[in-house]
ChimeraX commands (.cxc) that place a marker at each C-alpha (Angstrom):
marker #1 position -198.79,53.37,-41.19 radius 0.5
marker #1 position -196.93,53.03,-37.96 radius 0.5
marker #1 position -198.88,53.00,-34.76 radius 0.5
marker #1 position -197.75,55.70,-32.34 radius 0.5
marker #1 position -196.87,54.68,-28.83 radius 0.5
marker #1 position -199.14,55.80,-26.07 radius 0.5
marker #1 position -197.90,57.38,-23.95 radius 0.5
marker #1 position -194.92,58.70,-25.90 radius 0.5
marker #1 position -191.36,58.25,-24.62 radius 0.5
marker #1 position -192.28,55.24,-22.50 radius 0.5
marker #1 position -189.26,53.36,-23.88 radius 0.5
marker #1 position -187.02,55.87,-22.19 radius 0.5
marker #1 position -187.90,54.21,-18.89 radius 0.5
marker #1 position -185.21,51.58,-18.14 radius 0.5
marker #1 position -186.20,47.96,-18.61 radius 0.5
marker #1 position -185.30,47.29,-14.98 radius 0.5
marker #1 position -188.22,49.54,-14.02 radius 0.5
marker #1 position -190.81,47.57,-15.93 radius 0.5
marker #1 position -193.47,48.32,-13.35 radius 0.5
marker #1 position -193.08,52.02,-14.18 radius 0.5
marker #1 position -193.46,51.24,-17.88 radius 0.5
marker #1 position -196.65,49.34,-17.19 radius 0.5
marker #1 position -197.87,52.16,-14.96 radius 0.5
marker #1 position -197.16,54.69,-17.74 radius 0.5
marker #1 position -199.19,52.61,-20.17 radius 0.5
marker #1 position -202.15,52.24,-17.82 radius 0.5
marker #1 position -202.43,55.84,-16.65 radius 0.5
marker #1 position -204.68,58.40,-18.22 radius 0.5
marker #1 position -203.03,60.14,-21.16 radius 0.5
marker #1 position -202.39,63.82,-20.51 radius 0.5
marker #1 position -202.07,66.13,-23.48 radius 0.5
marker #1 position -198.96,68.21,-23.80 radius 0.5
marker #1 position -198.73,71.75,-22.56 radius 0.5
marker #1 position -200.63,74.18,-24.76 radius 0.5
marker #1 position -199.13,77.32,-26.19 radius 0.5
marker #1 position -201.36,79.53,-24.05 radius 0.5
marker #1 position -201.09,77.36,-20.89 radius 0.5
marker #1 position -198.71,78.52,-18.20 radius 0.5
marker #1 position -196.21,76.17,-16.58 radius 0.5
marker #1 position -197.96,76.31,-13.23 radius 0.5
marker #1 position -201.36,75.55,-14.82 radius 0.5
marker #1 position -199.85,72.61,-16.70 radius 0.5
marker #1 position -198.32,71.18,-13.52 radius 0.5
marker #1 position -201.61,71.63,-11.70 radius 0.5
marker #1 position -203.41,69.71,-14.45 radius 0.5
marker #1 position -200.88,66.89,-14.15 radius 0.5
marker #1 position -201.23,66.74,-10.38 radius 0.5
marker #1 position -205.04,66.83,-10.51 radius 0.5
marker #1 position -205.11,64.02,-13.08 radius 0.5
marker #1 position -202.84,61.84,-10.96 radius 0.5
marker #1 position -204.82,62.64,-7.82 radius 0.5
marker #1 position -208.21,61.71,-9.27 radius 0.5
marker #1 position -206.74,58.64,-10.93 radius 0.5
marker #1 position -205.38,57.38,-7.63 radius 0.5
marker #1 position -208.71,58.04,-5.90 radius 0.5
marker #1 position -210.54,56.01,-8.52 radius 0.5
marker #1 position -207.98,53.20,-8.49 radius 0.5
marker #1 position -208.06,52.48,-4.78 radius 0.5
marker #1 position -210.77,52.74,-2.19 radius 0.5
marker #1 position -209.83,54.50,1.06 radius 0.5
marker #1 position -209.30,51.96,3.83 radius 0.5
marker #1 position -210.73,52.48,7.26 radius 0.5
marker #1 position -208.14,52.63,10.01 radius 0.5
marker #1 position -207.88,49.71,12.41 radius 0.5
marker #1 position -208.49,51.83,15.49 radius 0.5
marker #1 position -211.70,53.35,14.07 radius 0.5
marker #1 position -212.99,49.85,13.37 radius 0.5
marker #1 position -212.34,48.85,16.96 radius 0.5
marker #1 position -214.12,51.91,18.37 radius 0.5
marker #1 position -216.77,52.95,15.81 radius 0.5
marker #1 position -218.82,54.82,18.43 radius 0.5
marker #1 position -216.03,57.37,19.05 radius 0.5
marker #1 position -216.22,60.81,17.39 radius 0.5
marker #1 position -212.88,60.39,15.65 radius 0.5
marker #1 position -213.01,63.73,13.88 radius 0.5
marker #1 position -212.94,65.31,17.35 radius 0.5
marker #1 position -210.02,63.09,18.38 radius 0.5
marker #1 position -207.93,64.15,15.38 radius 0.5
marker #1 position -208.85,67.80,15.92 radius 0.5
marker #1 position -207.79,67.67,19.58 radius 0.5
marker #1 position -204.55,65.93,18.73 radius 0.5
marker #1 position -203.71,68.48,16.06 radius 0.5
marker #1 position -204.55,71.49,18.25 radius 0.5
marker #1 position -202.82,70.30,21.42 radius 0.5
marker #1 position -200.33,73.07,22.42 radius 0.5
marker #1 position -197.35,70.72,22.69 radius 0.5
marker #1 position -194.26,69.99,20.55 radius 0.5
marker #1 position -194.36,67.53,17.69 radius 0.5
marker #1 position -192.54,64.85,19.68 radius 0.5
marker #1 position -195.26,64.92,22.33 radius 0.5
marker #1 position -197.98,64.71,19.69 radius 0.5
marker #1 position -196.16,61.75,18.13 radius 0.5
marker #1 position -196.18,59.93,21.48 radius 0.5
marker #1 position -199.90,60.58,21.87 radius 0.5
marker #1 position -200.49,59.50,18.26 radius 0.5
marker #1 position -198.97,56.10,19.04 radius 0.5
marker #1 position -201.20,55.71,22.08 radius 0.5
marker #1 position -204.36,56.73,20.21 radius 0.5
marker #1 position -203.61,54.26,17.41 radius 0.5
marker #1 position -202.63,51.57,19.95 radius 0.5
marker #1 position -199.26,50.98,18.27 radius 0.5
marker #1 position -197.13,51.44,21.37 radius 0.5
marker #1 position -194.75,48.45,21.56 radius 0.5
marker #1 position -196.23,46.83,24.65 radius 0.5
marker #1 position -195.51,43.16,25.27 radius 0.5
marker #1 position -199.16,42.34,24.56 radius 0.5
marker #1 position -198.86,43.85,21.10 radius 0.5
marker #1 position -195.40,42.42,20.44 radius 0.5
marker #1 position -196.61,38.96,21.39 radius 0.5
marker #1 position -199.27,39.06,18.67 radius 0.5
marker #1 position -196.53,39.54,16.04 radius 0.5
marker #1 position -194.23,37.00,17.74 radius 0.5
marker #1 position -191.48,39.42,18.68 radius 0.5
marker #1 position -191.55,38.41,22.36 radius 0.5
marker #1 position -192.39,35.18,24.15 radius 0.5
marker #1 position -194.54,36.62,26.93 radius 0.5
marker #1 position -197.01,39.44,27.44 radius 0.5
marker #1 position -195.99,39.98,31.07 radius 0.5
marker #1 position -194.61,43.38,32.03 radius 0.5
marker #1 position -190.88,43.48,32.61 radius 0.5
marker #1 position -191.35,45.77,35.62 radius 0.5
marker #1 position -194.05,43.73,37.38 radius 0.5
marker #1 position -195.90,40.45,36.99 radius 0.5
marker #1 position -199.03,41.89,35.36 radius 0.5
marker #1 position -200.08,41.86,31.71 radius 0.5
marker #1 position -198.31,44.60,29.76 radius 0.5
marker #1 position -201.27,46.21,28.01 radius 0.5
marker #1 position -201.57,49.79,26.82 radius 0.5
marker #1 position -203.67,50.74,29.84 radius 0.5
marker #1 position -201.18,49.04,32.15 radius 0.5
marker #1 position -198.29,50.94,30.56 radius 0.5
marker #1 position -200.04,54.29,31.06 radius 0.5
marker #1 position -201.71,54.00,34.45 radius 0.5
marker #1 position -201.11,50.54,35.89 radius 0.5
marker #1 position -197.36,50.09,36.20 radius 0.5
marker #1 position -195.38,51.63,39.04 radius 0.5
marker #1 position -196.98,54.77,40.43 radius 0.5
marker #1 position -199.18,55.19,37.37 radius 0.5
marker #1 position -202.39,55.01,39.42 radius 0.5
marker #1 position -201.19,57.72,41.83 radius 0.5
marker #1 position -200.18,59.92,38.90 radius 0.5
marker #1 position -203.56,59.47,37.23 radius 0.5
marker #1 position -205.43,60.23,40.47 radius 0.5
marker #1 position -203.37,63.36,41.07 radius 0.5
marker #1 position -203.95,64.51,37.48 radius 0.5
marker #1 position -207.70,63.87,37.61 radius 0.5
marker #1 position -207.93,65.95,40.78 radius 0.5
marker #1 position -206.29,68.90,39.00 radius 0.5
marker #1 position -208.46,68.47,35.92 radius 0.5
marker #1 position -211.58,68.33,38.09 radius 0.5
marker #1 position -210.55,71.59,39.75 radius 0.5
marker #1 position -210.09,73.23,36.35 radius 0.5
marker #1 position -213.39,71.91,34.99 radius 0.5
marker #1 position -215.29,72.57,38.23 radius 0.5
marker #1 position -216.40,69.00,38.67 radius 0.5
marker #1 position -215.37,65.93,40.69 radius 0.5
marker #1 position -212.54,63.54,39.74 radius 0.5
marker #1 position -214.94,60.62,39.32 radius 0.5
marker #1 position -216.53,62.41,36.35 radius 0.5
marker #1 position -213.25,62.73,34.44 radius 0.5
marker #1 position -213.31,59.81,31.95 radius 0.5
marker #1 position -210.21,57.63,31.98 radius 0.5
marker #1 position -210.42,57.05,28.23 radius 0.5
marker #1 position -209.46,60.68,27.54 radius 0.5
marker #1 position -205.86,59.48,27.52 radius 0.5
marker #1 position -206.56,56.85,24.86 radius 0.5
marker #1 position -209.26,58.66,22.86 radius 0.5
marker #1 position -209.51,62.41,23.52 radius 0.5
marker #1 position -212.97,62.82,22.00 radius 0.5
marker #1 position -214.14,65.61,24.32 radius 0.5
marker #1 position -215.31,69.10,23.41 radius 0.5
marker #1 position -214.83,71.75,26.08 radius 0.5
marker #1 position -215.60,75.43,26.19 radius 0.5
marker #1 position -213.98,77.93,26.09 radius 0.5
marker #1 position -211.17,76.90,23.69 radius 0.5
marker #1 position -208.48,77.94,26.19 radius 0.5
marker #1 position -209.84,75.44,28.68 radius 0.5
marker #1 position -209.81,72.68,26.07 radius 0.5
marker #1 position -206.20,73.48,25.10 radius 0.5
marker #1 position -205.18,73.46,28.77 radius 0.5
marker #1 position -206.70,69.99,29.27 radius 0.5
marker #1 position -205.02,68.77,26.07 radius 0.5
marker #1 position -201.69,70.12,27.28 radius 0.5
marker #1 position -201.97,68.25,30.58 radius 0.5
marker #1 position -203.05,64.96,29.03 radius 0.5
marker #1 position -200.41,65.09,26.29 radius 0.5
marker #1 position -197.62,65.66,28.80 radius 0.5
marker #1 position -198.94,62.83,30.96 radius 0.5
marker #1 position -198.76,60.54,27.92 radius 0.5
marker #1 position -195.20,61.64,27.15 radius 0.5
marker #1 position -194.10,61.09,30.74 radius 0.5
marker #1 position -195.67,57.64,31.07 radius 0.5
marker #1 position -194.41,56.34,27.73 radius 0.5
marker #1 position -190.79,56.78,28.74 radius 0.5
marker #1 position -188.64,53.75,29.35 radius 0.5
marker #1 position -188.14,54.63,33.03 radius 0.5
marker #1 position -191.46,53.54,34.46 radius 0.5
marker #1 position -190.10,53.53,38.01 radius 0.5
marker #1 position -190.44,57.32,38.09 radius 0.5
marker #1 position -192.59,58.57,40.97 radius 0.5
marker #1 position -195.38,61.11,41.33 radius 0.5
marker #1 position -192.85,63.70,42.45 radius 0.5
marker #1 position -190.89,63.11,39.25 radius 0.5
marker #1 position -194.08,63.75,37.29 radius 0.5
marker #1 position -194.79,66.98,39.19 radius 0.5
marker #1 position -191.27,68.20,38.45 radius 0.5
marker #1 position -191.69,67.20,34.81 radius 0.5
marker #1 position -194.92,69.20,34.54 radius 0.5
marker #1 position -193.29,72.24,36.12 radius 0.5
marker #1 position -190.52,72.13,33.53 radius 0.5
marker #1 position -193.09,71.70,30.76 radius 0.5
marker #1 position -195.05,74.67,32.10 radius 0.5
marker #1 position -191.89,76.81,32.10 radius 0.5
marker #1 position -191.18,75.86,28.47 radius 0.5
marker #1 position -194.77,76.68,27.52 radius 0.5
marker #1 position -194.50,80.12,29.13 radius 0.5
marker #1 position -191.20,80.72,27.33 radius 0.5
marker #1 position -192.74,79.80,23.99 radius 0.5
marker #1 position -195.52,82.33,24.65 radius 0.5
marker #1 position -192.96,85.01,25.55 radius 0.5
marker #1 position -193.95,85.17,29.18 radius 0.5
marker #1 position -197.69,85.06,28.60 radius 0.5
marker #1 position -199.56,82.79,30.97 radius 0.5
marker #1 position -201.60,80.12,29.24 radius 0.5
marker #1 position -204.96,79.53,30.95 radius 0.5
marker #1 position -204.99,76.45,33.08 radius 0.5
marker #1 position -201.24,75.82,33.39 radius 0.5
marker #1 position -201.32,77.22,36.93 radius 0.5
marker #1 position -202.76,73.94,38.19 radius 0.5
marker #1 position -199.41,73.04,39.79 radius 0.5
marker link #1:1,2 radius 0.2
marker link #1:2,3 radius 0.2
marker link #1:3,4 radius 0.2
marker link #1:4,5 radius 0.2
marker link #1:5,6 radius 0.2
marker link #1:6,7 radius 0.2
marker link #1:7,8 radius 0.2
marker link #1:8,9 radius 0.2
marker link #1:9,10 radius 0.2
marker link #1:10,11 radius 0.2
marker link #1:11,12 radius 0.2
marker link #1:12,13 radius 0.2
marker link #1:13,14 radius 0.2
marker link #1:14,15 radius 0.2
marker link #1:15,16 radius 0.2
marker link #1:16,17 radius 0.2
marker link #1:17,18 radius 0.2
marker link #1:18,19 radius 0.2
marker link #1:19,20 radius 0.2
marker link #1:20,21 radius 0.2
marker link #1:21,22 radius 0.2
marker link #1:22,23 radius 0.2
marker link #1:23,24 radius 0.2
marker link #1:24,25 radius 0.2
marker link #1:25,26 radius 0.2
marker link #1:26,27 radius 0.2
marker link #1:27,28 radius 0.2
marker link #1:28,29 radius 0.2
marker link #1:29,30 radius 0.2
marker link #1:30,31 radius 0.2
marker link #1:31,32 radius 0.2
marker link #1:32,33 radius 0.2
marker link #1:33,34 radius 0.2
marker link #1:34,35 radius 0.2
marker link #1:35,36 radius 0.2
marker link #1:36,37 radius 0.2
marker link #1:37,38 radius 0.2
marker link #1:38,39 radius 0.2
marker link #1:39,40 radius 0.2
marker link #1:40,41 radius 0.2
marker link #1:41,42 radius 0.2
marker link #1:42,43 radius 0.2
marker link #1:43,44 radius 0.2
marker link #1:44,45 radius 0.2
marker link #1:45,46 radius 0.2
marker link #1:46,47 radius 0.2
marker link #1:47,48 radius 0.2
marker link #1:48,49 radius 0.2
marker link #1:49,50 radius 0.2
marker link #1:50,51 radius 0.2
marker link #1:51,52 radius 0.2
marker link #1:52,53 radius 0.2
marker link #1:53,54 radius 0.2
marker link #1:54,55 radius 0.2
marker link #1:55,56 radius 0.2
marker link #1:56,57 radius 0.2
marker link #1:57,58 radius 0.2
marker link #1:58,59 radius 0.2
marker link #1:59,60 radius 0.2
marker link #1:60,61 radius 0.2
marker link #1:61,62 radius 0.2
marker link #1:62,63 radius 0.2
marker link #1:63,64 radius 0.2
marker link #1:64,65 radius 0.2
marker link #1:65,66 radius 0.2
marker link #1:66,67 radius 0.2
marker link #1:67,68 radius 0.2
marker link #1:68,69 radius 0.2
marker link #1:69,70 radius 0.2
marker link #1:70,71 radius 0.2
marker link #1:71,72 radius 0.2
marker link #1:72,73 radius 0.2
marker link #1:73,74 radius 0.2
marker link #1:74,75 radius 0.2
marker link #1:75,76 radius 0.2
marker link #1:76,77 radius 0.2
marker link #1:77,78 radius 0.2
marker link #1:78,79 radius 0.2
marker link #1:79,80 radius 0.2
marker link #1:80,81 radius 0.2
marker link #1:81,82 radius 0.2
marker link #1:82,83 radius 0.2
marker link #1:83,84 radius 0.2
marker link #1:84,85 radius 0.2
marker link #1:85,86 radius 0.2
marker link #1:86,87 radius 0.2
marker link #1:87,88 radius 0.2
marker link #1:88,89 radius 0.2
marker link #1:89,90 radius 0.2
marker link #1:90,91 radius 0.2
marker link #1:91,92 radius 0.2
marker link #1:92,93 radius 0.2
marker link #1:93,94 radius 0.2
marker link #1:94,95 radius 0.2
marker link #1:95,96 radius 0.2
marker link #1:96,97 radius 0.2
marker link #1:97,98 radius 0.2
marker link #1:98,99 radius 0.2
marker link #1:99,100 radius 0.2
marker link #1:100,101 radius 0.2
marker link #1:101,102 radius 0.2
marker link #1:102,103 radius 0.2
marker link #1:103,104 radius 0.2
marker link #1:104,105 radius 0.2
marker link #1:105,106 radius 0.2
marker link #1:106,107 radius 0.2
marker link #1:107,108 radius 0.2
marker link #1:108,109 radius 0.2
marker link #1:109,110 radius 0.2
marker link #1:110,111 radius 0.2
marker link #1:111,112 radius 0.2
marker link #1:112,113 radius 0.2
marker link #1:113,114 radius 0.2
marker link #1:114,115 radius 0.2
marker link #1:115,116 radius 0.2
marker link #1:116,117 radius 0.2
marker link #1:117,118 radius 0.2
marker link #1:118,119 radius 0.2
marker link #1:119,120 radius 0.2
marker link #1:120,121 radius 0.2
marker link #1:121,122 radius 0.2
marker link #1:122,123 radius 0.2
marker link #1:123,124 radius 0.2
marker link #1:124,125 radius 0.2
marker link #1:125,126 radius 0.2
marker link #1:126,127 radius 0.2
marker link #1:127,128 radius 0.2
marker link #1:128,129 radius 0.2
marker link #1:129,130 radius 0.2
marker link #1:130,131 radius 0.2
marker link #1:131,132 radius 0.2
marker link #1:132,133 radius 0.2
marker link #1:133,134 radius 0.2
marker link #1:134,135 radius 0.2
marker link #1:135,136 radius 0.2
marker link #1:136,137 radius 0.2
marker link #1:137,138 radius 0.2
marker link #1:138,139 radius 0.2
marker link #1:139,140 radius 0.2
marker link #1:140,141 radius 0.2
marker link #1:141,142 radius 0.2
marker link #1:142,143 radius 0.2
marker link #1:143,144 radius 0.2
marker link #1:144,145 radius 0.2
marker link #1:145,146 radius 0.2
marker link #1:146,147 radius 0.2
marker link #1:147,148 radius 0.2
marker link #1:148,149 radius 0.2
marker link #1:149,150 radius 0.2
marker link #1:150,151 radius 0.2
marker link #1:151,152 radius 0.2
marker link #1:152,153 radius 0.2
marker link #1:153,154 radius 0.2
marker link #1:154,155 radius 0.2
marker link #1:155,156 radius 0.2
marker link #1:156,157 radius 0.2
marker link #1:157,158 radius 0.2
marker link #1:158,159 radius 0.2
marker link #1:159,160 radius 0.2
marker link #1:160,161 radius 0.2
marker link #1:161,162 radius 0.2
marker link #1:162,163 radius 0.2
marker link #1:163,164 radius 0.2
marker link #1:164,165 radius 0.2
marker link #1:165,166 radius 0.2
marker link #1:166,167 radius 0.2
marker link #1:167,168 radius 0.2
marker link #1:168,169 radius 0.2
marker link #1:169,170 radius 0.2
marker link #1:170,171 radius 0.2
marker link #1:171,172 radius 0.2
marker link #1:172,173 radius 0.2
marker link #1:173,174 radius 0.2
marker link #1:174,175 radius 0.2
marker link #1:175,176 radius 0.2
marker link #1:176,177 radius 0.2
marker link #1:177,178 radius 0.2
marker link #1:178,179 radius 0.2
marker link #1:179,180 radius 0.2
marker link #1:180,181 radius 0.2
marker link #1:181,182 radius 0.2
marker link #1:182,183 radius 0.2
marker link #1:183,184 radius 0.2
marker link #1:184,185 radius 0.2
marker link #1:185,186 radius 0.2
marker link #1:186,187 radius 0.2
marker link #1:187,188 radius 0.2
marker link #1:188,189 radius 0.2
marker link #1:189,190 radius 0.2
marker link #1:190,191 radius 0.2
marker link #1:191,192 radius 0.2
marker link #1:192,193 radius 0.2
marker link #1:193,194 radius 0.2
marker link #1:194,195 radius 0.2
marker link #1:195,196 radius 0.2
marker link #1:196,197 radius 0.2
marker link #1:197,198 radius 0.2
marker link #1:198,199 radius 0.2
marker link #1:199,200 radius 0.2
marker link #1:200,201 radius 0.2
marker link #1:201,202 radius 0.2
marker link #1:202,203 radius 0.2
marker link #1:203,204 radius 0.2
marker link #1:204,205 radius 0.2
marker link #1:205,206 radius 0.2
marker link #1:206,207 radius 0.2
marker link #1:207,208 radius 0.2
marker link #1:208,209 radius 0.2
marker link #1:209,210 radius 0.2
marker link #1:210,211 radius 0.2
marker link #1:211,212 radius 0.2
marker link #1:212,213 radius 0.2
marker link #1:213,214 radius 0.2
marker link #1:214,215 radius 0.2
marker link #1:215,216 radius 0.2
marker link #1:216,217 radius 0.2
marker link #1:217,218 radius 0.2
marker link #1:218,219 radius 0.2
marker link #1:219,220 radius 0.2
marker link #1:220,221 radius 0.2
marker link #1:221,222 radius 0.2
marker link #1:222,223 radius 0.2
marker link #1:223,224 radius 0.2
marker link #1:224,225 radius 0.2
marker link #1:225,226 radius 0.2
marker link #1:226,227 radius 0.2
marker link #1:227,228 radius 0.2
marker link #1:228,229 radius 0.2
marker link #1:229,230 radius 0.2
view
């Protein structure tokens, strides 16, 4: 008696893709489509089998940033990032800041891509915080923004946490107010992560006015709560 190959048709995989052959041998065998099983149900069974197999094969790894800041409510951070009323490019810029993967000289020095961690615009250390609020007129821009946020939230600027830019783990009510704060912070991140860090506070105000106009256009003239802070 000849022993059948399991899974069948594995020899059809080219020899140059031996790792796929080995993978085909190691995976769970899936029976062929039954006579009463629809095509969509068969595909779903294949996908589910592969999904559960992958979950069992590898343990989910904790992200580096969550290990560094275990006390942060990261589910709230991801929710705020996802619900920020800004374009995808702005969310991508904020994503890099949240994960601390912005190519600052401090980070590049750790992987030996630069020879110094000093900022190219000034003589201070080029950290993530320095890039956002320390270089150029970053401190003036942050102060101006915190004053507007304090007015919106009916508090004082000193009570607006600075780490909202790096880890937006706040929960505000009502939802419109939270989205307005997210919109402001996300645009501040986008503005400060540009290459031209010599831009002034007036440049930032003009940038926010243009962003507000685009937001109103996207809402077909409707005024989003909180964007009248300018």
